[in-house]
C-alpha positions, 0 to 999 in steps of 0.5 A: 243373746236375748230374743223376744216374741210378743202375743196378744193376751187372749185370742178368740175366734169363731162364729158369734165370737163377739157374744163373748165380749162381756165375759172377756172384759169381766175376766179382765176385770174391766167394767168401763169400756169405750168402743171406737167404731165407724158409722157403718159399724155403729149402725149395724154391729154396735147394738149387738156388741152393746147387748153382749156387754150389758148381759155381763153388767157392763155398760159401754159408751161408743164414739165414732171413728173420724175417718183417718188415723192421725195424731190430731184425731187420736188426741181429739178423741181422747179429749172427748172421752175424758169425762167418761174415764174409760178403763178399756178401749174396744176397737170395732172395725177395720185397720185404721179404726184399730190403729186409732183405737190403739193410739187412744189406748196408748195415750190414755194408758188403758188396755185395748181389746181388738175386734176386727170386722174384716180380715184384711191384714194381720195388724190386730194382734200387734203393737203397731200403730200406723199414723197418717196425715190428712191427705191419707199418706203414711207419716210414721209408726208408733207402738203400744207398750204391750200387745192387745189384751184380747183379740176377738174375731167373729168369723160370721162378721168377717164373711159378711164383708166384701171378699176383696178384704179377705183376699187382701189378708191372704196377700199380706200374710203370704209374704211373712215366710220369705220376709222372716227368712231374709230378716234372719239371713241379713241379721235384722231385728224384729219389731221388738228390736231383737233377733227372731226366735225359731218359733217365729220362723216356724209360725211364718212357715205354717202360715204359708202352708195354710194359705197354699192349702186352704186359701182358694177354697176359703176365698170361694166360701167367703164369696158365698158369705159362708163360714166353714173349716177352711175359712176358720183355718185361713182367718187364724193364719192371716190374723193370729199366726201371721200377726205374731209371725211378722211382729216377732219374725221381722219384715223385709222387701215385700213390705218395704216396697209398699212405701215405693209403690204408694209413691205413685199416684195411680197405685195409692188406692190399693189395699195394703195386702194387695200391695204386699202380694205383688211385693212378695213376687218381687222379693222372690224374684230378687232372691232369684227363686225359680220361675216355678216357685214364683208362679206357684205363689202367683197362681194362688194370688191370681186365683183370689183376685190379687194383683200379680202385675203392675197393671193389676195394681193400677199402673196402666202404662210402664213406669217412666224413668222418673217414676221408676226412680221414685219407686226404687228410692222410696223402697230403698229408704224404707227401714225394712229394705235393709233386711235383705241378704245380700244387701239390696241395690237399685239394680237388683230391685229394678230387675226384680220388679221387671221379672215379677211383672213379666211372670205375672203377665202369664196369668193375664194372658189367659184371663 
């Protein structure tokens, strides 16, 4: 049986990494990049990036991210850049900017270089493109043919952002060990449509160990806007190792539950990693792991100000029976929900939600 893994063509991380962008494009043989960034990044970071490119004789053009990653926005941006005829797209920004840039690269059939300005998820290394509608609801997922040609993570930029984004990256990555294990147990496939190689599962184990060991101290450093070795370890874990791990290892309930939770209006404003953090506790509860194992993970999540209860997600009162049914049905309808063994049922999911919430409340009583 053929098993597949995917990797970015190159990964560079560290303080000042964006200064290497011109060299990287020169190595790729690309000379006509188009940079997509939002207005804030355009004002504060684009001049630095432009200088890094011009030092290598590369003159780039930039275009402003319109605010949402929709198919219409991607098509419009491609039409506006047609006269420039870019040979590379550079994504400079957060998750939706990156997804939009990936969509442009796919439509224009050119390589993409991803430069995240926050470490809130593990999407930068992947082929994944999450599409939304004008009301900010997820409407589908598409894929690049190949992983990004390069991912450049400047940790000096990462620590300038609010620590909430860094914590969300921890929340998104902490689930991957449990999800990859369940995907394998259920006979599920990864995003390449094949079973996972053992390497992918080893990577998700490494992410978990890294976060449990260094996650809190790294978060404290980011709160001080400092780069240190722990920050570097955690960024490598949440962006690179988790990114390769989820795409090549597979996803399960923790991510399926995101679809269910975001069907509730009070919860829609939460970051993806915040939702996955609580989803991890729910998945562990459904798996009938011990209280002590679940509480160990919940302790880290609580320490970095990630939600460990439904109240923490913005649900200030218990779910009504109608709301609970909406969450359950939306979760069970998500593609990743089938990657559970034994098969996930509504009853098991409801019990898991209740148990995770109850265990999380132990932390709230002492805060």
